[in-house]
C-alpha positions as CSV (number, residue, x, y, z in Angstrom):
1,M,19.3,-1.2,22.2
2,S,17.7,-0.9,18.2
3,A,17.6,-3.4,15.9
4,V,19.8,-3.0,13.1
5,P,18.1,-2.4,9.6
6,P,18.1,-5.4,7.4
7,S,20.1,-5.1,4.1
8,T,17.0,-5.7,2.1
9,P,16.0,-2.6,0.4
10,P,12.2,-0.9,1.0
11,E,9.6,-2.4,-0.8
12,S,6.6,-1.0,-2.6
13,G,3.5,-2.3,-1.9
14,I,1.4,-3.0,1.1
15,A,2.0,-5.5,4.0
16,A,-0.8,-8.2,4.1
17,P,-1.9,-8.7,7.5
18,A,-2.5,-12.1,8.1
19,L,-5.9,-12.0,9.0
20,L,-6.7,-10.1,5.7
21,R,-4.5,-12.4,3.8
22,R,-6.8,-15.8,4.8
23,V,-9.7,-13.6,3.6
24,S,-8.3,-12.1,0.4
25,R,-8.5,-15.3,-2.2
26,R,-12.2,-15.2,-1.6
27,V,-13.2,-11.9,-1.9
28,R,-11.3,-10.9,-5.3
29,G,-13.9,-8.9,-7.5
30,L,-15.5,-7.5,-4.2
31,A,-16.8,-3.9,-5.4
32,I,-15.5,-1.2,-2.5
33,A,-18.1,0.6,-0.7
34,G,-17.8,4.4,-0.9
35,V,-16.1,4.6,-4.5
36,A,-19.1,6.5,-5.7
37,V,-18.9,8.9,-3.0
38,L,-15.3,9.4,-3.8
39,V,-15.8,10.0,-7.4
40,L,-19.3,11.9,-7.4
41,G,-19.4,13.7,-4.2
42,R,-15.7,14.8,-3.7
43,V,-14.3,16.5,-6.7
44,V,-11.1,16.4,-4.9
45,L,-10.0,12.7,-5.1
46,A,-8.9,11.4,-8.2
47,T,-9.1,7.6,-7.8
48,G,-11.1,6.0,-5.2
49,L,-10.0,3.9,-2.7
50,L,-6.5,1.6,-3.0
51,G,-8.7,-1.3,-1.9
52,G,-10.3,-0.8,-5.2
53,S,-7.1,-1.5,-7.1
54,V,-6.8,-4.5,-5.3
55,F,-10.3,-6.0,-6.4
56,G,-10.7,-4.0,-9.5
57,G,-13.7,-2.1,-8.6
58,V,-12.6,1.5,-8.5
59,D,-12.6,4.0,-11.5
60,E,-9.3,4.2,-12.6
61,N,-9.8,7.2,-14.9
62,P,-11.7,10.0,-13.4
63,D,-10.7,13.6,-14.7
64,K,-7.9,15.1,-12.8
65,R,-5.7,17.0,-15.0
66,V,-3.5,19.9,-14.1
67,S,-2.2,23.0,-15.6
68,G,1.2,24.1,-15.2
69,A,0.2,28.2,-15.0
70,G,1.4,30.1,-12.0
71,D,2.0,29.5,-8.3
72,R,-1.0,27.2,-7.6
73,S,-0.1,25.1,-10.3
74,V,-0.3,21.4,-8.5
75,A,2.7,20.7,-10.9
76,N,4.9,23.0,-8.5
77,L,4.0,20.6,-5.3
78,A,6.8,18.2,-3.7
79,V,6.8,15.3,-1.7
80,G,5.8,15.8,1.5
81,A,4.0,18.9,0.8
82,C,-0.1,19.2,2.1
83,F,-2.5,21.3,0.0
84,T,-5.9,23.1,-0.6
85,N,-7.0,22.8,-4.0
86,S,-9.3,24.5,-6.3
87,R,-11.2,23.6,-9.8
88,R,-11.8,25.5,-12.7
89,G,-13.7,23.8,-15.0
90,E,-11.6,20.5,-15.9
91,V,-8.6,21.9,-14.4
92,Y,-7.1,22.1,-10.7
93,S,-4.6,23.9,-8.8
94,A,-3.2,24.0,-5.4
95,I,-2.0,26.1,-2.5
96,R,0.7,24.6,-0.6
97,V,-0.2,24.6,3.4
98,A,1.4,23.3,6.4
99,C,0.1,20.1,6.9
100,S,-1.0,20.9,11.0
101,R,-3.4,23.0,8.7
102,A,-6.6,21.7,7.3
103,H,-5.6,20.5,4.0
104,D,-7.3,18.3,1.1
105,G,-4.5,15.9,0.3
106,E,-0.8,15.5,1.2
107,V,1.7,14.7,-1.7
108,F,3.5,11.1,-1.3
109,A,5.1,10.5,-4.5
110,M,5.8,12.0,-7.9
111,V,6.1,9.9,-10.7
112,S,7.2,9.9,-14.4
113,L,4.5,8.8,-17.0
114,T,5.4,7.0,-20.1
115,G,3.9,7.9,-23.7
116,P,3.1,11.5,-22.6
117,G,1.3,12.0,-26.0
118,G,-1.1,9.0,-24.9
119,T,-4.7,10.0,-24.0
120,D,-6.2,11.0,-20.6
121,D,-7.7,7.4,-20.0
122,A,-4.1,5.5,-20.6
123,L,-2.4,8.5,-18.7
124,G,-4.8,8.3,-15.6
125,K,-4.8,4.0,-15.6
126,Q,-1.1,4.8,-15.4
127,S,-0.8,7.2,-12.7
128,Y,-3.2,5.0,-11.0
129,H,-1.2,2.3,-10.9
130,Q,2.1,4.2,-10.2
131,C,1.0,6.0,-7.4
132,R,-0.7,2.7,-5.5
133,N,2.7,1.5,-6.0
134,R,4.6,4.2,-4.5
135,L,2.3,4.2,-1.2
136,T,4.4,2.5,1.2
137,D,7.7,4.5,0.5
138,Y,6.3,7.3,2.3
139,V,3.7,5.4,4.8
140,M,5.8,2.3,5.7
141,D,3.6,1.7,8.4
142,D,0.6,1.2,6.4
143,W,-1.6,0.1,9.6
144,S,-1.4,3.7,10.8
145,M,-3.5,4.8,7.5
146,S,-7.4,5.6,8.4
147,H,-10.1,3.7,6.9
148,S,-11.3,7.0,5.4
149,T,-8.1,8.1,3.6
150,G,-7.4,7.3,-0.2
151,V,-4.7,7.3,-2.5
152,N,-5.4,9.4,-5.2
153,Y,-3.4,11.6,-8.4
154,F,-3.5,14.5,-10.6
155,Y,-1.8,13.9,-14.0
156,P,-0.6,16.7,-16.5
157,A,-3.3,18.4,-19.1
158,R,-2.4,18.0,-22.7
159,E,-1.2,21.5,-22.7
160,L,1.2,20.8,-20.1
161,R,2.3,17.2,-21.9
162,Q,2.7,19.1,-24.9
163,S,5.2,21.4,-23.1
164,G,7.3,18.3,-22.0
165,S,5.6,17.8,-18.8
166,T,5.3,14.1,-17.6
167,T,4.8,14.1,-14.2
168,A,1.8,13.1,-12.2
169,V,1.4,13.7,-8.4
170,C,0.5,11.4,-6.0
171,F,-1.5,12.1,-2.9
172,T,-3.8,11.1,0.1
173,A,-6.8,12.7,0.8
174,D,-9.6,12.0,3.5
175,T,-13.5,10.6,2.3
176,H,-14.8,12.9,5.0
177,G,-13.2,16.2,3.7
178,R,-10.2,18.2,4.9
179,T,-8.0,16.8,7.5
180,T,-5.2,17.7,9.7
181,G,-1.9,15.9,10.5
182,S,0.7,14.2,8.2
183,V,0.5,10.5,7.3
184,R,3.8,10.2,6.7
185,K,5.6,7.2,8.5
186,D,9.3,6.6,7.0
187,A,13.0,7.0,7.7
188,T,12.3,10.5,8.3
189,N,10.2,10.2,11.7
190,L,10.4,6.4,12.5
191,P,13.3,4.6,14.7
192,A,15.7,2.4,13.3
193,D,13.9,-0.7,14.9
194,Q,10.5,-0.1,13.4
195,I,12.1,0.6,9.8
196,A,13.7,-2.8,10.3
197,F,10.4,-4.5,11.3
198,L,8.5,-2.7,8.3
199,R,10.9,-3.4,5.5
200,L,10.5,-6.9,6.3
201,E,6.8,-6.8,6.6
202,L,6.5,-4.7,3.2
203,A,8.6,-7.3,1.6
204,S,6.7,-10.3,2.3
205,G,3.1,-8.1,1.5
206,R,4.5,-7.9,-1.7
207,V,4.8,-12.0,-2.4
208,W,1.3,-11.9,-0.6
209,R,-0.2,-9.9,-3.1
210,T,1.1,-11.4,-5.9
211,Q,-0.9,-15.1,-5.4
212,P,-2.2,-16.1,-8.9
213,D,-5.7,-15.6,-10.1
214,T,-5.5,-18.9,-12.0
215,G,-6.0,-22.5,-11.0
216,S,-2.8,-23.3,-12.8
217,M,-0.7,-26.0,-10.3
218,T,2.4,-24.5,-12.1
219,A,1.7,-21.0,-11.0
220,N,0.5,-21.7,-7.8
221,H,3.0,-24.4,-6.6
222,A,5.6,-21.9,-7.6
223,W,4.2,-19.1,-5.6
224,S,3.9,-21.1,-2.7
225,A,7.3,-22.0,-2.5
226,K,8.2,-18.5,-3.2
227,L,5.8,-17.6,-0.4
228,A,7.4,-19.8,2.0
229,T,11.2,-18.7,1.2
230,T,9.9,-15.3,1.8
231,L,8.6,-16.0,5.0
232,D,11.5,-18.2,6.2
233,G,13.8,-15.1,5.1
234,E,11.7,-13.0,7.5
235,A,11.8,-14.9,10.2
236,D,15.8,-15.2,9.8
237,S,15.8,-11.7,9.7
238,L,14.1,-10.8,12.6
239,E,15.5,-13.4,14.8
240,A,19.1,-12.2,13.9
241,A,18.1,-8.6,14.9
242,D,18.9,-7.0,18.2
243,W,15.4,-6.1,19.2
244,P,14.6,-3.8,22.2
245,V,14.2,-5.9,25.2
246,G,10.5,-5.4,25.9
247,A,9.9,-6.6,22.2
248,R,11.5,-9.7,22.0
249,P,9.2,-11.9,23.5
250,K,6.3,-10.7,21.0
251,V,8.8,-10.8,17.9
252,A,10.0,-14.2,18.9
253,A,6.6,-15.3,18.9
254,Y,5.7,-14.1,15.7
255,V,9.0,-15.5,14.0
256,A,7.6,-19.1,15.4
257,E,4.4,-18.3,13.8
258,L,6.0,-17.3,10.4
259,R,7.8,-20.4,10.2
260,K,4.7,-22.7,10.7
261,S,3.1,-21.0,8.1
262,A,6.4,-21.4,5.8
263,E,5.9,-25.2,6.7
264,L,2.2,-25.2,5.8
265,W,3.0,-23.5,2.5
266,R,5.7,-25.7,1.6
267,T,3.0,-28.7,2.6
268,A,0.7,-27.1,-0.1
269,E,3.5,-26.6,-2.5
270,A,4.3,-30.6,-2.5
271,A,0.7,-31.4,-3.5
272,R,0.7,-33.5,-6.2
273,D,-3.1,-32.5,-7.5
274,S,-5.2,-29.5,-7.2
275,D,-7.9,-30.7,-5.1
276,N,-4.6,-31.8,-2.4
277,Y,-3.2,-28.2,-3.1
278,F,-6.5,-26.1,-2.1
279,A,-6.9,-28.4,1.0
280,R,-3.5,-28.0,2.0
281,S,-3.5,-24.2,1.3
282,D,-6.7,-23.6,3.3
283,D,-4.9,-24.9,6.6
284,A,-2.0,-22.6,5.3
285,W,-4.2,-19.4,5.0
286,G,-4.8,-19.4,8.9
287,H,-1.1,-18.4,9.7
288,P,0.8,-16.3,10.2
289,D,-2.2,-15.7,13.0
290,Y,-2.9,-11.9,12.9
291,T,-2.7,-11.9,16.5
292,Y,1.0,-12.4,16.6
293,Q,1.6,-9.9,14.1
294,R,-0.3,-7.5,15.7
295,D,1.5,-8.0,19.0
296,A,4.8,-7.8,17.6
297,R,3.7,-4.5,16.1
298,K,2.5,-3.0,19.3
299,A,5.5,-4.0,21.2
300,L,7.7,-2.3,19.0
301,G,5.6,1.0,19.3
302,L,3.7,0.6,15.6
303,A,0.2,1.1,14.8
304,S,-1.7,-2.4,16.3
305,D,-5.5,-1.7,15.1
306,L,-6.5,-3.9,12.3
307,P,-5.1,-2.1,9.1
308,A,-7.1,0.4,6.7
309,T,-4.8,-1.2,3.7
310,S,-4.6,-4.4,1.9
311,F,-7.5,-6.6,1.7
312,G,-9.6,-5.2,4.4
313,P,-12.0,-2.5,4.4
314,P,-10.8,0.4,2.4
315,F,-8.6,1.8,1.3
């Protein structure tokens, strides 16, 4: 019997696997290898790797404008469309193709830009951040993404903005060139038990990603308390769901590991001074152990190799 999907709505953001969570706070600011290749060597790509967005090491404003003229306009693409593209001067156009055929990109979101009269730099950055946050609406099983896949965007050229267009096109593309097949992993092609698990993982991942950059004890205490509550909530929901029989032992083991993690973060949150807090948080970063998360995913038929998203190798 499949699990009943939880009431928690899908969360945008990348689920941070336990192994990578542990590393994340020690590698902030890391430059992502291959960004220059994306920007300079492959003109179809617009923003580089998503990993760079976490670390701040990616060009947020490559010049990826689109015109609104004719059937080949990028503005005429829709979510789920795969396309090949061409460039004339500084403006891009696209030809829609079946995702089973070789293509340059796959559209995963269309986002509305505010301040359409703004500079290209401002619109590029806005497009970049909105697209980054929408990826897991389309690729809920973010572990399934290839390490060579990047999150990209097109935004309207000035003349198109002047006619009222405020829509940016978010798409994935492969750094190695054209690819075949769709990256989509959502409610359109995944069963209910997988969707239930992924929604909970994405919700927790979003909290992991909000770890304070500051050394403020107030901020770190608040984050630790929120994280502990979130992990306990995920454990409660996983425990209450009716998983397929074969997956139950692995999910139960993951639940126990989530509860252990929540308790360790509560211990850190209770620390009175920064030295004790960071000593206890170092213990907490070791949980939940990646292997429990991997085994639960594998038992549910989800991707179980080290993910290409979050704080790991690009993207």
